[in-house]
N, C-alpha and C positions, 0 to 999 in steps of 0.2 A: 886214427892214430890212438894209441893207448894214452889215456889220461891218468894223471897222478891221482891217486886216491887220497882223500883228506880224512883225517880222523874225526869222528863225530863225538862230541862231548855231550854230557847231560844238558849243559846250558844251551847248546845249539839245538838240541831236540825240543827243549821247551820253547825256544824261539820260533822253530818251524811250526809248532802246534799253535802258537799265538797268531802266526801269519795265516794259517789255514782258518782260524776262527775269525779273522778280519779285524783284530784289535791292534796290529802292528803294521808298519809301513813295509811294502814289498822290497825284497833284496835287490841290489843293483845288478844290471845285466852283465853276463860273463864275457870278457873280451875274446874275440875269435881271431884265428890267424889269417894273414893276408892270402887271398886266393881261395880260401875254403868256402864252400857253399853255405848260404845262409840257412840256418835251421829254423824250422817253424816253431814259434813259441806256443806252447800249449795254453789254451784259454781256460781261465778259471771259471768254473760253473758256480753261479750264485744260487744259494738255496732259495726256494720259494717262500712266500710269506707264511704258508701254513706248515712248512717243514720245521721240525724241532732241531735246535742246535745241540751239538754234543757238549757235555759239560767239560770244563777245563780239566786238564790232567792233574793228577795228584802232585803236589809240590809246586805247581805253577800259580800265578796270580789269579785270585778269584774274581770273576766277572759279575757285574750287577745283573739281576734278572731282567729280561727284556719283556715289555708288554707286547702281546700279539697285535699285529696290524689290523686284524679284522676280528669280528666277534662282538659279543655284547659289551656294553660300557661297564665302568666300575660300579660295583655294588654300593648302595648307600651306606654310609657309616652309621653304626649304631653304638650307643653308649655301652660300656662294659657292664657286666652284671654287677649289681650291688651299688652302682653309682647313683647319685641323686639326680642326675640329669637324664631325663627320658629322651626318647627319640624326637628329633626336630619335627615340629608340625609341618604338614605340607603347606605350600603357598595357597592362599585363598583364591578361588576362581575370580577371573577378571569380571568386575561388575559392569553392567551395561552403562553406557554414557547417560548423562542427565537427559531427561525427556525434553526433546525440542518441539514437541507438538503442543499447540495451544489447547487447553482443555475445552475451549468453546469452538474450536475450528472443526467444523463438520461433525461435532459430537454433541448430541442433545443432552447427554448426561452431564457433560462439562458445563453447558449453559445452565442446566438446572442446579448444579452445585454452586455455580456463581450466584444464582438468585437466592438459594437457601442459606448459604453460609456467609455471604459476603458483606454484611452490613459494616462490621468493624474494619475489614480490610479496605473497603472502598472509602471509608471515612478517613483513613490514615493519610493517604496520598491522593492528590487530585489529578495525577497523570494517568492517562489510560489511552488506549488506541481504539476508538469507536466502542464505547462501553454500552451495555444494555440501556442505560439512561438516554444515550444519544439515539439509539434505535427507536425507543418508545416515543421520544419527542419528535423525531423526524417522520414517523408514521402516524402520529396523532392518536396513539393508544393511551387514553386517559387512565384506564384501570391499571395497566402495567406501570405507568408513570407514578401513580399514587403508591402502588405496592413497593416499588423500588425505593421511593423516598421514605416510606415508613420503615424500611429495613436499614436505613442509615446511609444510603448513598449520598455522596457529596453533590449538592445541587449544581455546583460550578465545576464539575469534573471536566477536565481539559483533554483534548486529543493532542497529538504531536504538533498540530497547527494551531493549538490554543482555541479550538472551537468548543463552545459550551453547548449544553442541551438547549439553552434559550436561542442560540443562533439557529439550531436545526428547526425548532418549533416555528420561528418567525419565517424562515425560508420556505417552510412547507405550508404556511398560512393556517397553522393550527392555533387558533386563538385560545381555545380551552387549555391546551397544554402550556401555552405561554403564561396564562393566568395562574395555573398551578405552580409553575416554576417561580414566578414572581412572588406569589404568596409564601413560598418556601424560602425566600430570601435570595433569589438568583441576582447576580450582578447585572443590572440593566445596561450598563455601559461597558461591558466586557469587550475587549478587542482581540482579534486574531493576529497572527504574525503579519498579516497584510493590512492591519488597521481597520478591519471590517467590524462594525457593531451590529447588534440585533436590529436596530432601527434601519440600518442600511439594508439588511437582508429583507426586512418587511417592505421597504420601498422598492427594492429590486424585484420582489415577487408581485408587488401591487396590492398588498394587503393593507388597506386603510384601517381596518379594525385593529390589526396588530400594532400599527403605527400609533394609533390613538391610545391603545392600552400602554404601550411603552412610554409614551410621553406623560401619561398620567402617573406612572411610577418613577418619573424623574429622568427619563432618557434625555441625553443631550443631543439636540437637533443639529447643531453646528459646532465645529471644533475650530480652535485658533490655528492649529497645525494643518498640514496638507493631508489629513486623513481622508479616505473616501467619503464623499459628501452624500448624505441621503437626498438632499435637494437636487443635486445634479443627476443622481441616479434616477430619481422619479421623472425628472424633466427629459432625460435622454430616452427613457423607455416609454414615455407617453402615459404614465400613471397619474392622470390629472387629479384623481380623488386623493391619492397620497399627498400630492402637492398642495391640494387645498387644505388638508389636515395640518401640514407643516406651516402653511401661511397663517392659519388660524392661531397657531401657537407662537406667532411673532418672529419668524425667521427673517434673516436678511436676504431679500430676494435678489440683491445685487452682490452676493458673496462671490468674490473673484479668486479663483484658484489659478496659479501660474500655468499649470499644464492643461487646464480645461477652459478657463475663462469664467463667464457668468452662467447661471442657469438658463437665462434667455438665449445666450449664444449657443449653448449645448442643445437646447430645444430646436433652434433654427437649423443647426447642422443635421439633427436627426429628423427634421421636418415634422415635428409634433405640434400640430396647429392648436389643439385643445390646451396643451400645457403653455404654449406661447400666449394664448389669450388669458389664461389664469394669471400668468406672471405680469402681463401688461395691465390687467385690471387691478392687480395688487400694487402697482406703482413701480414696476421695474424700469430702470433707465434704458430707454430704447437705443441709446447711443453707446452703451457700455457692452463690450464683447470680450475678445481675447487680444490683449495688447492694443494695437491700432485697428485690428479687424473688427468691424461692427457686425451686429446681427444682420443688417441689411446686406452686407457683403456676403455673408454665408447663405442668405436666402437667394440672392441673385446668382450665386455660383451654382446652387442646386436647382435653379429654374423653377422655383415654387411661386407661382403667380399669386395664390391666395395669401401666402405668408408675406410676400412683398407688399401687397396692397394693405394688409393689416398693419405692418410696421410703418408704412407711410401715413396711415391714418392716425397713428399715435405719435407722429412728429419725427420720424427718422430723417436724418440729414442725407439727402441724395448726393451731396457733393463731398462727403467724408472720404478721406484717403487713407489707405492702409500703409504698411511699412514699405510697400513697393510703389507708393504714390499712384495707386489705382483706385478709381471710384467703383461703386457697385455696378454701374452700367458697363464698365470695362470688363467685369468678370462674367457678365451675362453672355449666353450663347448668341452668336450673330444671327440677326433676323428672327429672333425668338419673340414670344409674346412678352416675356419679362423685359427684354430690351425695349420693346415698343412702349410698354407701360412706364418704364423709368424715363424714357425720352419725353413722353407725354406729360408726366408729372413735372419734369424739369422745365418744360415750356409753359406750364399752367401754374399760376400762383395759387396759394391756399386761400380758402374763403375766410371771411372775417369770423364766422362762427367757429370754424376750426381753430383759428389762432386764439380766440377768447377761451375756448375750452382748455387748450394746452396751457395757457397762461394761468388760469384759475387752478388747475390741478397742480401745477408747479408751485403755486403760492401756498396751497393747502399743505402740501408735503405728503410724502409717502406714508408716514406714520399716522396721518389723520384722514386718509382717504376713506377709511371705513366709517367715518363720522358724517360723510356726505348725506346719507339718508336722514340725519337728524337736523339738517339745515332748514330754516324757515323759508323754503322756496317751493314753488309749484312742482308737482311731481314730474312734469315733463322736463323741467330744467334739471332736476336731480337725476333723472334717467339719462339725460344728455351728457351730464358730467361723468356718469359712470359707464358711458358707451353701451347703454341698454336701449 
């Protein structure tokens, strides 16, 4: 059917051009008559990203310039000619992170630099993690130790566990290194985070020479607190020479630690016959162990016939009961040699000579047993009193 023609005004032309440019909303759809076939709506073709758009018509509204969707980015801004501001300096390159490698970790040059330059730095703070001074002391290198000390290294340099070079020297049985450190002013009673002293390390290693040297420089053999005891350590490891050195310096052979007991009890548990004999000769109480557990209980439980016989000779009570009301014979293995020995001793009374010896030793007292050789007695009697 013929459609009525509408007049086109200049304003409507500009509106159509804006619609084609995409800056205005599309016109509403035209109503159609009932029963007429639907007309296909022409699809609007979108320009590609690289296609240039046509400029607006003269007399229409001016559109802002569009930035292309692809292509190089914006050029850097530069200062206008004649201005006092020059071009902005570029960002500095990212610096590498701080070096996390220890200069002495697998690097000989770093270790050399530490030796050459480090007197002042080592003297400022005493915290280190396994310093060259510790290495020299633990390996017994006297020349290196003297060189490091002459360069100003702190003689009491500590590791994270508060271990000093003197600890290392005593643990390695390096008497010469220990002497150099002590002469340089090392703390003879330094303790680690576990309470370990250089004397404890010397007794743990069995170095009687180091123990004697430390005691000469004022090492404390026994502490009032429950720190690790050099006496118990020597007794448990069977280092009778170290134990003899400690006894000569007047230690308490009956020192009782709640978690260990007495040195005699510890030696019986570890079955160290030589240390047991040293302690008994020094006057250790044969009945004192750990709580109600006596040394004879420990010896019977470990089926040590020689130790049981030695304790009985020094007057151990065969009828003593522990916290479970058990006697030593109750802890012995059934039908064992220790059980037969205890039963025989229970049925046989002690001799008069044995009772007299025990009575005289108890009367003299532990502190004066070392004076027995000075008594005006025949040699055979003095040897009898000393179990010789």
